[in-house]
N, C-alpha and C positions, 0 to 999 in steps of 0.2 A: 504494500500500500504506500501511496505517496501522500503525505500530509503537509500542511502549510500553516504554521502558527495556529491561530484560532480555528482555522479550517480543519484542524485535526479531529474535531468533533464529527466530521463528515468524511466519508470515503469519497473524496472529490473526483477520483478517477472514474466513479460510477456515473458521473454526469454524461449526458449524451454529447458526442462529438459535435453535433450540430450546434448546441448551445455555446460550446467553447469557440466555435468559428464565428458565431454571432458576436460574442464578447470581443474577440480579436478584431473584427471588422470595425466595431464601434471605437475601440482603442486606437486603431490606425486612422480612422476618419476624423476623430475628435468631435463627432456630432452624431446624435441618434438619427436625425433626419437624413443626413448624407449616407450613413451606413444602411438605413432602410432602403434607399434608392439602389445602392450597390447590391444588396441582398434580394431585392424584389419583394420586400415586405412593406406593410403599412407601418407608419411610425408607432401607433398605439400597440400593435402586435409586438414589435421589437422592444418597446419600452416595458411591456408586461413581462417579456422573457428576462430582461435584465433585473427587474424588481424581484422576480421569482428566484433568480440566481443568487442575488444578495441575501434574500431571506433564507434560502437553503444553506448557504455558507455561514450566515450569521455575522457578516461583515459588510461594510460599505466599500464598494469598489470604485465608485466615481465621485468626483467633486463636480457638481453641476453649477454652471454660471451663465451669465448673459451671453458670453461669446463662445459657448461650447462646453465640453466636459474634459476633465483631466483625470488621471488615475490617482487613487490614494496609494499609500505604501502597500496595502494589501492587494490593490488592483495591479500594481506593477509586479508584485511577486507572482500573482496568478497569470499575468501575461507571459512572463518568462517561461513558466512551466507549461502553459497552454501551447505556446509556440513549439516547444519540444515535443509534446504529445501529438499535436496535429501533424508535424513533420514526420514523426515515426509511423503514424497510422497511414499517411499517404504513401510512405516508402513501402510499407507492407502491402498496400493495395497494388502498387506498381509491380512488386515481386510476384504476387499471386496472378495478376492479369497477364503478365508476360511469360509465365511458365510455359515452356514448350515452344515459344515463339522467339524471334530475334530479341536480343537484350534491349531493354528499354528502361526508362526511369532516370532518376537523378542520382548523380555521384557526388558525395560531399567530400571536399578536400579542405583541411585546415592547414595553413602555410605560415611558416616563419619568413622573415625578410631575408631572402637569398636569391642570388642570380640564377640558381638552379631551377627556379620556377619556369624559366624558359623551356626546359626540357619537358616539364609537365604540360605546358601550354601546347607544345608540339604534339604530345600524346593525346591531349584532348581534341585537337583538330583532326588528327588521323582517326581517332575513335569515332568521331562524328561522321566522318566520310563513310565509314563502314557501317555504322549503326546510327542512322539519323534520328532515332527516337530516344537516344541517350542525351541527357542534359547535365550540366554541372553547376554546383554551388560552391564557391570559393570563399573562405573566411580567412582573416589574418589575425595572428596573435603571436606572443612569444612562445618558446618551447613549453613552458609550464602550462599555459592555457591550452595549447594544442593537445597535449596528452590528456588533459581533463575532458575536452570535447570528444576525443576518440573513445575514452573509457565510458563516457555517458551515452555512447551510441548516436551522437549528434552528427558525426561525419564518418565516412568509410576509411579515410586515409589522413595521415598527418605528415607534413614535410618538415623534418627537424634539421637543425643546423649540425647535429651530431648523431651518431648511431645511438639507438636506445640502450640504456643500461639494464633494463629488465628483460627477462626471458618470456614475458607475456606477449611479446610482439614478434611478428615476422618483419623483416626489413629488406630494403633494396638500396644499397649505396649508389648514389648517382655519380656519374663520371664528371664531376665538377669540383673545383676547389674554390672555396670562399677565401679571398685574400683580404686581410684587414688593413685599415689605414685611417686617416683623418679626413673628414669633410670640412672644408674651411672656405672662407671668402677668397675669391680669386686674387685679390690684391694683397693678401697676407704674405709677409716675407717668407714664410715656411712653404708657400705654394710654388716655389721655384721648380720648374720641370727638371726631372732627373734626380732630385734630392729626396731622401727619405727621412722619416722621423725615427730617432733612436728611442728605444724603450724607456730610458731614463728621462727623456724629454717630456714624457707624459705626466711626470710628477710636477711639472712646472705650469701646466696648462689647465684652464677651466674646461672640464670635460662633460660631454653628454653621452651617456652610455645606455645600451640595452642590456637586459639580464642575459641575453644570448651571448654578449661579448664575454662576460665573466665565465660562463659555462664552457664556451667553445674555444676561446682564444686567450683571454686575459690570464687565466690561471696557468697557462703554459709558457708565459714569458719568464725569462730568468729573473728570479727574485720576486716574481709576482705571487700574490696570495692574499689572504684576508688581512694580514698585518700591513702589507704594502698598500692594499686597497684603501685602508683607512687614511693613509697619508695622501692619497690622490684627491684632487679637488674636483669631485664629482658633484656638479651643481644641478643636474637634471637627468632623468631617465626617460626613455621613449620606447614605444612598442612598434610603431611603423615608421618607415624612413621619411615620410613626408613631414612628420613631426620634427624629426632631427633637422631636416633642411630648413624648415621655417625658423627654428631656434638659432641655427647658424647664421642665417640671413639677418636676424635681429641683433646679432652680435653677442649672443648669450655665451657662446663657447665653441669648442671644437667637438665634432661628433665622431666617435669611434664607430666605424661602419665598414661593411664589406664593399669591395670594388664593384662587384656586379650590381649591387643595389644602388650604389652612387652613380652608376653609369648614365642614367637618364639625365641627371642634373649636370654632370660633367660635359656631356655631349651637347647640351643646350647652351649656345653661345650667350644667351641672355640671362642665364641663371645666376651669374655672378659667383659661382661656386667652383671649387677645385678639389680633387681627391689626391692626397699624397700618401703613398704606402708607408708602412712601418719598415724600418731597416731590418728588423728581426724577421719580418715577413711571416708571422704566424698565419696559419690557414686551417680551415676545417672542411670536412667532406659531408655535405648534407645527405640525409637518408629519408626515403619514403617508408613509412611504417603502417602496419595494420594489425589488428588484434588476432591472435592465433585462435582464440576460443569462439570466435564469432563467424558463422557462415555468411559469406558475402553474397549479395545478389549478383545476377548475371551481368548487370551493367558495370558493377565495380570490378568483377573478374575480367571483363573485356578491357577495361581501362588499364588494369594492372598488367595484363599481358602486353598491351601496346607500349607501356613504359619500359617493360623488360626488353622488348624488341629494339626500342630506340637506344637503350643503354648498351645493348650488345652490338649495335651497328658500328 
């Protein structure tokens, strides 16, 4: 059973999927009248469904105002769980309906920031050419968040910056090396072409880092570790590279980032940014992982096979 705070008094997973979809539509539209139009219902009918839902759960899900409705904390919690349930049910429906036919349905991929994603994008395109009824849903997070999404069944695959430490996963090492360096303003003296940044230089700079840096590269630098990390001037962390680029442009500091991820900004002549590698040149090899204990749908298996073919080419 899945319970949610005060909702623990009710087995909320027993609610009809239809009611959850009504609730999600209202939350997305921010208006009962707009949601009613999307769902093809009358506004009184939809309002009654929402009132019944709140009574059944014993909580208030919406704050109603003159300019629409917003979710209460209980409503936001229900929305998160409802989205997961609805996605899983639709995935199951796709699997059942496609049994014996060509693979179809959605493949979920959670990715860390790595240039190796280009290989997956190629595999996605080739999978679609062969199986046009397969679609993809790509999410971005750091390695910690990716593993959680995979374990909860929200995605079929996770693209990590390092091979998994647990034996709960099967993995495929991708033929790609993530090389680390600093993203900085193009007019910075350290941005001179051909020069690299020494590991000791990092101690003197205001840094923007991802947790991925510490896990995949930072701890392998000579003298690096928790003691040295405490001496580093880490002033902000980021999850996706666009956040790092925005902070660098604002003059907040230097972003520790991989060359493949920084490529888009470096190649843009108007970005005002430059990537300078570390002289020690730490690198990491990304891996695509999936759960051993979970049977994958035909759509995920078809995509996995395509990735293996690309890696072997």
